[in-house]
C-alpha positions as CSV (number, residue, x, y, z in Angstrom):
1,X,-79.9,-200.3,-57.4
2,X,-83.0,-197.7,-58.0
3,X,-85.0,-197.0,-60.9
4,X,-82.8,-193.8,-61.7
5,X,-80.1,-195.2,-61.3
6,X,-81.1,-198.0,-63.9
7,X,-82.8,-195.0,-66.0
8,X,-79.8,-193.4,-65.7
9,X,-77.4,-196.0,-67.0
10,X,-79.8,-198.0,-69.9
11,X,-80.3,-200.8,-67.6
12,X,-84.1,-200.9,-67.8
13,X,-85.7,-203.9,-69.6
14,X,-89.3,-202.7,-70.1
15,X,-91.1,-205.1,-72.5
16,X,-92.2,-202.1,-75.0
17,X,-92.2,-204.0,-77.8
18,X,-93.8,-207.2,-76.2
19,X,-96.6,-205.0,-75.1
20,X,-96.9,-203.5,-78.6
21,X,-100.8,-204.3,-79.0
22,X,-101.6,-203.0,-75.7
23,X,-100.4,-199.3,-77.4
24,X,-102.0,-200.0,-80.5
25,X,-105.5,-200.7,-78.9
26,X,-105.0,-197.9,-76.5
27,X,-104.2,-195.7,-79.4
28,X,-107.1,-196.8,-81.5
29,X,-109.5,-196.0,-78.8
30,X,-108.1,-192.7,-78.4
31,X,-107.8,-191.9,-82.3
32,X,-111.7,-192.8,-82.6
33,X,-112.7,-190.8,-79.9
34,X,-111.0,-187.2,-81.5
35,X,-112.1,-188.2,-84.8
36,X,-115.5,-188.3,-83.4
37,X,-114.8,-185.0,-81.5
38,X,-113.6,-183.4,-84.5
39,X,-116.1,-184.7,-87.2
40,X,-119.1,-183.9,-84.5
41,X,-117.5,-180.9,-82.4
42,X,-115.2,-179.2,-84.9
43,X,-112.8,-176.7,-84.3
44,X,-113.0,-172.8,-82.5
45,X,-112.0,-170.8,-85.5
46,X,-110.6,-168.0,-84.9
47,X,-111.4,-164.5,-87.1
48,X,-108.3,-164.6,-88.6
49,X,-109.8,-167.7,-90.5
50,X,-113.5,-167.6,-90.2
51,X,-113.3,-163.4,-90.6
52,X,-114.6,-161.6,-87.9
53,X,-114.3,-158.5,-85.7
54,X,-112.5,-157.5,-82.7
55,X,-113.1,-155.2,-79.6
56,X,-110.2,-154.4,-77.6
57,X,-110.1,-152.3,-74.4
58,X,-109.2,-151.6,-71.0
59,X,-111.0,-153.5,-69.0
60,X,-113.4,-151.3,-66.8
61,X,-113.8,-151.1,-62.6
62,X,-115.5,-153.5,-61.5
63,X,-117.4,-155.0,-64.5
64,X,-116.8,-158.8,-65.5
65,X,-116.2,-160.0,-69.1
66,X,-119.8,-161.5,-68.9
67,X,-121.4,-158.7,-68.0
68,X,-119.9,-157.0,-71.3
69,X,-119.9,-159.7,-73.6
70,X,-124.2,-160.1,-72.6
71,X,-124.2,-155.9,-72.9
72,X,-122.6,-156.9,-77.1
73,X,-125.8,-159.7,-77.3
74,X,-128.3,-157.3,-76.1
75,X,-127.0,-154.7,-79.0
76,X,-128.1,-157.1,-81.2
77,X,-124.5,-159.1,-82.3
78,X,-123.2,-162.5,-81.3
79,X,-119.9,-162.2,-79.0
80,X,-118.3,-165.3,-80.9
81,X,-114.4,-165.7,-78.2
82,X,-113.9,-163.7,-75.1
83,X,-111.1,-163.5,-73.0
84,X,-109.1,-161.2,-70.5
85,X,-105.5,-160.5,-71.3
86,X,-103.3,-159.4,-68.3
87,X,-104.0,-158.5,-65.0
88,X,-104.9,-155.9,-62.3
89,X,-104.2,-152.4,-64.0
90,X,-103.2,-154.0,-67.6
91,X,-105.8,-156.5,-67.6
92,X,-108.1,-155.9,-70.9
93,X,-111.3,-157.2,-72.8
94,X,-110.9,-158.8,-76.1
95,X,-114.5,-159.9,-77.6
96,X,-114.7,-161.3,-81.4
97,X,-117.8,-161.1,-83.4
98,X,-118.9,-162.1,-86.6
99,X,-118.1,-159.4,-89.5
100,X,-120.0,-155.9,-88.9
101,X,-120.7,-153.3,-91.4
102,X,-118.9,-150.0,-90.8
103,X,-121.9,-148.8,-88.9
104,X,-122.7,-152.1,-86.7
105,X,-118.9,-151.7,-85.4
106,X,-120.0,-147.7,-84.7
107,X,-122.7,-148.6,-82.7
108,X,-120.7,-151.8,-80.4
109,X,-118.4,-149.1,-79.4
110,X,-120.9,-146.4,-78.8
111,X,-123.0,-148.1,-76.7
112,X,-120.0,-150.1,-74.7
113,X,-118.8,-146.6,-74.6
114,X,-121.8,-145.1,-72.8
115,X,-122.9,-148.5,-70.3
116,X,-119.3,-148.8,-68.5
117,X,-118.2,-144.9,-69.1
118,X,-115.6,-145.4,-71.3
119,X,-114.4,-143.2,-74.2
120,X,-115.3,-144.8,-77.1
121,X,-111.4,-143.9,-78.9
122,X,-109.9,-146.4,-76.2
123,X,-112.0,-149.2,-77.9
124,X,-110.1,-150.7,-80.5
125,X,-111.7,-152.5,-83.4
126,X,-110.0,-154.6,-85.9
127,X,-112.1,-156.3,-89.0
128,X,-110.2,-159.6,-90.4
129,X,-111.5,-161.2,-93.9
130,X,-111.9,-164.6,-94.5
131,X,-109.5,-165.0,-97.6
132,X,-106.5,-163.7,-94.8
133,X,-107.2,-166.7,-93.2
134,X,-107.4,-169.0,-95.9
135,X,-104.3,-167.8,-97.0
136,X,-102.8,-168.6,-94.0
137,X,-103.8,-172.2,-93.7
138,X,-103.0,-173.1,-97.6
139,X,-99.4,-171.8,-96.9
140,X,-98.9,-173.6,-93.7
141,X,-100.6,-177.1,-96.0
142,X,-97.8,-176.3,-98.6
143,X,-95.4,-176.3,-95.7
144,X,-96.4,-179.2,-94.1
145,X,-96.4,-181.3,-97.3
146,X,-92.7,-180.0,-98.1
147,X,-91.5,-180.9,-94.3
148,X,-93.3,-184.3,-94.7
149,X,-91.6,-185.1,-97.6
150,X,-87.8,-183.5,-97.1
151,X,-88.0,-185.3,-93.7
152,X,-89.0,-188.9,-95.6
153,X,-86.5,-188.2,-97.8
154,X,-83.6,-187.8,-95.2
155,X,-85.0,-190.2,-93.0
156,X,-84.8,-193.0,-95.8
157,X,-81.7,-191.8,-97.2
158,X,-79.7,-191.7,-93.6
159,X,-81.8,-194.9,-92.3
160,X,-83.8,-196.8,-94.6
161,X,-87.7,-196.4,-96.0
162,X,-89.5,-198.6,-93.5
163,X,-87.9,-195.9,-90.5
164,X,-89.3,-193.3,-92.9
165,X,-93.0,-194.6,-92.6
166,X,-92.8,-195.4,-89.0
167,X,-91.3,-192.0,-88.5
168,X,-94.2,-190.3,-90.5
169,X,-97.1,-192.5,-89.2
170,X,-95.8,-191.4,-85.6
171,X,-96.2,-187.9,-86.8
172,X,-99.6,-188.1,-87.7
173,X,-100.5,-189.2,-84.6
174,X,-99.4,-186.3,-82.9
175,X,-100.8,-184.3,-85.3
176,X,-104.6,-186.0,-84.6
177,X,-103.9,-186.2,-81.2
178,X,-103.3,-182.3,-80.9
179,X,-106.1,-181.5,-82.9
180,X,-108.7,-183.6,-81.3
181,X,-107.5,-181.8,-77.5
182,X,-107.8,-178.8,-79.4
183,X,-111.5,-179.6,-80.3
184,X,-112.4,-181.0,-76.9
185,X,-111.3,-177.9,-75.1
186,X,-112.6,-176.0,-77.3
187,X,-109.9,-172.8,-77.9
188,X,-109.8,-170.7,-80.5
189,X,-107.3,-171.8,-83.4
190,X,-105.0,-169.1,-84.4
191,X,-102.1,-168.2,-86.7
192,X,-100.3,-169.1,-83.3
193,X,-101.9,-172.7,-83.0
194,X,-100.5,-173.5,-86.8
195,X,-97.2,-172.0,-85.4
196,X,-97.0,-174.5,-82.9
197,X,-98.2,-177.4,-84.8
198,X,-95.4,-176.7,-87.1
199,X,-93.3,-176.8,-83.5
200,X,-94.2,-179.8,-82.7
201,X,-93.3,-182.0,-85.8
202,X,-89.7,-180.7,-85.7
203,X,-89.8,-182.5,-81.8
204,X,-91.4,-185.4,-82.7
205,X,-89.0,-186.5,-85.2
206,X,-86.1,-185.7,-83.7
207,X,-86.9,-187.7,-80.6
208,X,-88.4,-190.5,-82.9
209,X,-84.7,-190.1,-84.8
210,X,-82.9,-190.6,-82.1
211,X,-84.8,-193.5,-81.0
212,X,-84.4,-195.1,-84.5
213,X,-81.0,-194.5,-84.7
214,X,-80.0,-196.5,-81.5
215,X,-82.4,-199.2,-82.5
216,X,-80.1,-199.2,-86.3
217,X,-76.7,-199.7,-84.0
218,X,-77.8,-202.8,-81.7
219,X,-79.6,-204.7,-84.9
220,X,-76.7,-204.2,-87.1
221,X,-75.4,-207.1,-88.5
222,X,-77.9,-209.9,-86.0
223,X,-79.1,-211.3,-88.9
224,X,-75.6,-213.8,-89.1
225,X,-76.6,-214.9,-85.9
226,X,-78.7,-216.7,-83.4
227,X,-78.8,-214.9,-80.4
228,X,-81.3,-212.5,-80.8
229,X,-83.9,-211.6,-82.9
230,X,-85.0,-208.2,-83.7
231,X,-87.9,-207.4,-82.2
232,X,-86.0,-208.0,-79.0
233,X,-82.4,-205.9,-80.3
234,X,-84.8,-203.1,-81.0
235,X,-86.6,-203.2,-77.4
236,X,-83.0,-202.9,-76.1
237,X,-82.4,-199.7,-77.7
238,X,-85.7,-198.3,-76.9
239,X,-84.5,-198.9,-73.2
240,X,-81.8,-197.8,-73.6
241,X,-82.5,-194.0,-74.6
242,X,-85.2,-194.1,-72.5
243,X,-83.6,-192.2,-70.1
244,X,-82.8,-189.6,-73.0
245,X,-86.4,-189.3,-74.2
246,X,-87.1,-188.5,-70.8
247,X,-84.8,-185.6,-69.8
248,X,-85.5,-183.9,-73.3
249,X,-89.0,-184.3,-73.3
250,X,-89.3,-182.8,-69.5
251,X,-87.0,-180.2,-70.2
252,X,-89.5,-179.8,-73.2
253,X,-92.3,-179.2,-71.3
254,X,-91.1,-177.4,-68.9
255,X,-91.2,-174.1,-70.0
256,X,-94.1,-174.8,-72.1
257,X,-96.0,-176.0,-68.8
258,X,-94.7,-172.7,-67.6
259,X,-96.5,-170.4,-70.4
260,X,-99.6,-172.3,-70.3
261,X,-100.5,-172.8,-66.7
262,X,-98.1,-169.6,-65.2
263,X,-99.0,-167.5,-68.0
264,X,-102.5,-167.9,-69.0
265,X,-103.8,-169.7,-66.5
266,X,-102.7,-167.6,-62.8
267,X,-101.3,-164.1,-65.2
268,X,-104.1,-164.3,-67.6
269,X,-102.3,-163.5,-70.7
270,X,-104.7,-165.1,-73.3
271,X,-102.3,-164.5,-76.3
272,X,-100.4,-167.1,-75.2
273,X,-102.5,-170.0,-74.5
274,X,-102.9,-170.8,-77.6
275,X,-99.2,-171.3,-78.5
276,X,-98.9,-173.0,-74.9
277,X,-101.6,-175.4,-75.1
278,X,-100.7,-177.1,-78.8
279,X,-96.7,-177.0,-77.8
280,X,-97.9,-179.2,-74.5
281,X,-100.2,-181.4,-76.0
282,X,-97.5,-181.9,-79.2
283,X,-94.7,-182.8,-77.1
284,X,-95.9,-184.8,-74.4
285,X,-98.1,-187.1,-77.7
286,X,-93.8,-187.0,-79.4
287,X,-92.5,-188.7,-76.8
288,X,-95.2,-191.1,-76.5
289,X,-95.2,-191.6,-80.0
290,X,-91.7,-192.1,-80.4
291,X,-91.4,-195.0,-77.7
292,X,-94.6,-196.4,-77.9
293,X,-95.6,-197.0,-81.2
294,X,-92.5,-195.6,-83.8
295,X,-90.4,-198.0,-82.8
296,X,-93.8,-201.1,-82.7
297,X,-94.6,-200.2,-86.1
298,X,-90.8,-200.5,-87.2
299,X,-90.2,-203.8,-85.7
300,X,-93.8,-205.3,-87.5
301,X,-92.5,-204.2,-90.6
302,X,-89.1,-205.4,-90.0
303,X,-90.2,-208.7,-89.3
304,X,-91.9,-209.5,-92.0
305,X,-89.1,-209.9,-94.2
306,X,-87.8,-213.1,-94.9
307,X,-84.0,-212.6,-93.6
308,X,-85.5,-211.3,-90.3
309,X,-88.1,-214.0,-90.4
310,X,-85.3,-217.0,-90.7
311,X,-83.3,-215.0,-87.5
312,X,-86.6,-214.9,-85.4
313,X,-86.8,-218.6,-86.4
314,X,-83.6,-220.1,-85.3
315,X,-83.5,-217.9,-82.2
316,X,-86.9,-220.0,-81.3
317,X,-85.2,-223.2,-82.1
318,X,-81.7,-222.6,-80.6
319,X,-84.0,-221.4,-77.2
320,X,-86.3,-224.4,-77.8
321,X,-83.1,-227.0,-78.1
322,X,-81.6,-225.3,-74.9
323,X,-83.2,-227.7,-71.8
324,X,-82.5,-230.6,-74.1
325,X,-78.5,-230.0,-74.3
326,X,-78.5,-228.8,-71.2
327,X,-80.2,-231.9,-70.2
328,X,-77.7,-234.3,-72.2
329,X,-74.7,-232.8,-70.8
330,X,-75.9,-233.8,-67.2
331,X,-76.7,-236.8,-68.2
332,X,-73.2,-237.5,-69.4
333,X,-71.8,-236.5,-66.3
334,X,-73.6,-238.2,-64.3
335,X,-72.0,-241.0,-66.5
336,X,-68.1,-239.8,-65.8
337,X,-69.3,-239.7,-61.8
338,X,-70.2,-243.3,-62.6
339,X,-67.4,-244.4,-64.2
340,X,-64.9,-242.6,-61.3
341,X,-66.9,-244.4,-58.4
342,X,-66.2,-248.1,-59.7
343,X,-62.7,-247.2,-60.8
344,X,-62.3,-246.7,-57.4
345,X,-63.1,-249.2,-55.6
346,X,-61.5,-251.5,-58.0
347,X,-58.4,-250.1,-56.7
348,X,-59.1,-250.4,-53.4
349,X,-59.5,-254.3,-54.2
350,X,-56.6,-255.1,-55.8
351,X,-54.4,-252.2,-54.1
352,X,-52.2,-255.3,-52.6
353,X,-51.9,-257.5,-55.3
354,X,-50.7,-254.7,-57.3
355,X,-48.3,-253.4,-54.6
356,X,-46.7,-257.2,-54.1
357,X,-46.3,-257.1,-58.0
358,X,-44.7,-254.4,-58.3
359,X,-42.3,-254.9,-55.6
360,X,-41.0,-258.3,-57.2
361,X,-40.6,-255.9,-60.6
362,X,-38.7,-253.6,-58.8
363,X,-36.2,-256.6,-57.0
364,X,-35.9,-257.7,-60.5
365,X,-35.3,-254.5,-61.9
366,X,-32.6,-254.0,-59.7
367,X,-30.2,-257.0,-59.2
368,X,-28.9,-257.1,-62.7
369,X,-28.2,-253.6,-62.5
370,X,-26.6,-253.8,-58.7
371,X,-24.1,-256.2,-60.4
372,X,-23.7,-254.1,-63.2
373,X,-22.3,-251.3,-60.7
374,X,-19.9,-254.2,-59.2
375,X,-18.3,-254.8,-62.4
376,X,-17.9,-251.1,-63.5
377,X,-16.3,-250.7,-60.4
378,X,-13.7,-253.9,-60.2
379,X,-12.6,-252.5,-63.6
380,X,-11.0,-256.2,-63.9
381,X,-9.8,-259.1,-62.1
382,X,-9.1,-259.2,-58.4
383,X,-5.3,-259.3,-58.5
384,X,-4.5,-257.4,-61.3
385,X,-3.7,-253.8,-61.6
386,X,-6.5,-251.8,-63.7
387,X,-4.8,-250.9,-67.1
388,X,-2.0,-253.6,-67.1
389,X,-1.8,-255.8,-70.1
390,X,-0.5,-259.9,-69.7
391,X,3.3,-260.1,-71.3
392,X,2.9,-262.4,-74.4
């Protein structure tokens, strides 16, 4: 049976829970590196958050984006971000600088128009205040807190409090991983990035809830037995839902990958890369955390409970005594075989005397029976008719 078939039927037996220390160490190392990157490198905040002025115009023929940025820098204004949107005749340059006064904005537009033989009216400028970005950030944080509170309450009611804690920890892991990748890559943080973050929260929790639902089903009623402990039951649940997690992740990552690699990479639609990157990284992180982190964390918390400690001890003792019981049964079987062999030998030695005695008993039993049969068949003495009476 191939791997694909076992995955489809949920018959894999990979030890996700038993190897959880490896996942913890790997996630811890990656998390420390990402936190250090965020602390020292920071984020490339867009003008929507930091404030600034943007210039958008049609790409002049034979002119590169680097040449245009250098022209603006020579005019005394530093270009913070630059990108090309679109391809071919529809290609446009997008330059973003710090906040400029109306006079500085007009000067930059005139410089670009004279340098590249375009009309100043064809250059679109847009000034954004940093206060607007602060409002967006505040609203995003409020939405995040409300979302987390509602999700925690739902999970605690639907499952239990420990599952809610494990799911939220996995969610924070996904947010940290996505933010760290953004810091490393240096993509601009825009409102689209915030929207993407809120989107991956829902996906990460969805995948985790699917796994937890199966864990809750497989662990129901195991406390009263001694066949399997909580960690093994949870590991079986993860294997049973593995194919569903893979399918969900692939179906979600394919269109997002198309946005990132085809739309932003090949077609040059720069406005899509902010949203596409956060979705791609967040979806991949959510699929990883639901299998390798959320369920192991849940197992660690559950096995601290006395009842599951006792269950684990019973299972361990039962399996430790299983070889002894098997050895005892094997010894009993050997003794039974020896007794059977001795009985067979005794039968062989005593077979002839026993047969003679049986024949004698048969003859002694048969003679009285024959005599009795003769008397019954005669009915009376010889010469006297049956049924006649002697006259007095």
